[in-house]
N, C-alpha and C positions, 0 to 999 in steps of 0.2 A: 582822203587827205594823205599825201605821201608822208612816209616816216622821216625822210630827210629830203629837203628841197630848198630851192631858193625862189624868191618871187621877183619878177621883173615888173615893177610898177612904173608905168610910163611917166608919171609925175616926176620921178627922179631921173628920167632920161635926159640926155643933153638937148639943147635947144632945137637943133635940127631935127632930131627924132620926134620931139614933141610937136613941132610944126607939122610934120608929115601925119602924125596920128590925129591931130586936131582937124585935119581936112575931111574926115569921114565920120558919119553918124554911127555906123555899126562898128563900135569899138571891139566887140567880140571877134569880128572877122580879122581885125588888125592883130589882136592878141593871139589868134590861131596862127597867123603868119609868123609872128614873133616866136610863138611856142615851137612851131616846126623848125624854125631856124636854130633856136637854142637846143632843141633835141638833137638835130643833125650835128651841131657843134660838139655837143657832149659825146655823141657816138664817135665822132672824129677824134676826140681827145683820148678815148680808149684805144683807138688804133695807133695814135701818135705817142701814147703813154706820156701825156703831159697834163699839167694843171691848167685851170682857166687863165692864169697869168702867163702861160707859155713855158713854164719851167718843166724840165723833164722830171718824171717820177724817179725816186730812188730805185736802183736796181734791186732785184730779189737777192736775198742771201743764198750762198751756195747750199746750205742745208734745206732751205725752202725749195730750191730748184730740184734737189735730189728727191724730194717727196712729192713732186708734181705728178699728176696723172699722165699728162702729155705736155710737151714743150710749147705751151701757149704763152701769150704775153702776160704782162703784169695786170692783175685784177681780172684775169680772164680764164682762170683754171677751169672752173665749172661753167662759166658764162652766165650764171644766175644773176649776178649783180648787173651786168651790162643789159641783160634782157629785161630787167625790172625797171629800167629808166623809161619814163613817160612824161607827158606834159598835160596840163589842164589849162584851159583858157576861159576867161569870162569877159564881161564888158569893161572890167577895171584892172585886170591883171593877168599875167601869165605865170604859171608855176611849173617848174621842171624838177623832177626828183625821182626817188625810188620809194616803193611802198613796202620794201622788205623790212620786217621788224626783227632784225638780227644785229648783234653787236658789231659784226664785221662792217656794217654800213658806216658806223661812226669811226671805227678803228681805221679803216682805209682812208676816210676823208680827213680825219684829224690826227691820226697817229696814236700810239699808246705804248705804255710799258706794261708788260705782263709779268706778274710776280706770282710765285706759288702761294696758295692760301692755306692748304692743309699739311704740306710737307716742306722740307727745307729747300727743295729744288724742283724745277720743272723737268719732266722726263720727255724728251723729244726723240722720235724715231730717227735713226741714222739715215735711212733712205727707204723709199717705197719698196716693199718686198724683201728687204734685208733684215737681218736680226741685229739687235743692239740699239743702244740709246745714247744720247748726249744729255748730260745733266747740266742745268744752268740755274743760277740764282734769279735770273730775269731775262726777258727778251724785249728789246725795243723795236717796235714796228714804226717805221717812219710814215709821216702823213703822205698820202698820195691823193690830193684833192681831185675829184672828178666832177663835182657839182659846183657851180658858181658861174660868174660872168666876168669876162676879161675884156680888154680893149678890142681884141679881134672879134669877139662876139658883138660888141657895139657896132663895129664896122659892118659885119654881116647883117645885123638888124637894119642898119641904115640902107644898105644895098637892097635888101628884100623889100623894104617899104618903098624905096624909090621905084623898084620894079613893079610893085603893086599899084602905085599911083601913076606910073608911066612918066616919072620926072627924069 
């Protein structure tokens, strides 16, 4: 079971998608088609750096950029999160998500404010390989939703199902 996921239950789909799904007895096959489409859409969102609703993710802070290993895109510094995305399909649903059990999974999806717990301020390195620190009373990390379903996803699902059925 993924640590963070969303479920696509065809009962909540729009009428046209339900009509297409109801045409076949092997609903697991349909959910695999839907799962692959949603997986591909999620991977594309990492490349486009946008949320399921099509909004661009907030840019990285200059201090974050200075601490990056390499100049990769948002949510792709190590690639661990993106590589963890997968889907599961059954006869009744499709689930897309990550199985990473790490706070960053939630922080990136929903955003967070990080505050010091044991000291008066957070100590953040100035830049990778350099000496020195920036001290802060708190850091706000904006939400960068990567899991979810938007209108474009619904359209892709419809197209995939029409292709599957030859409509």
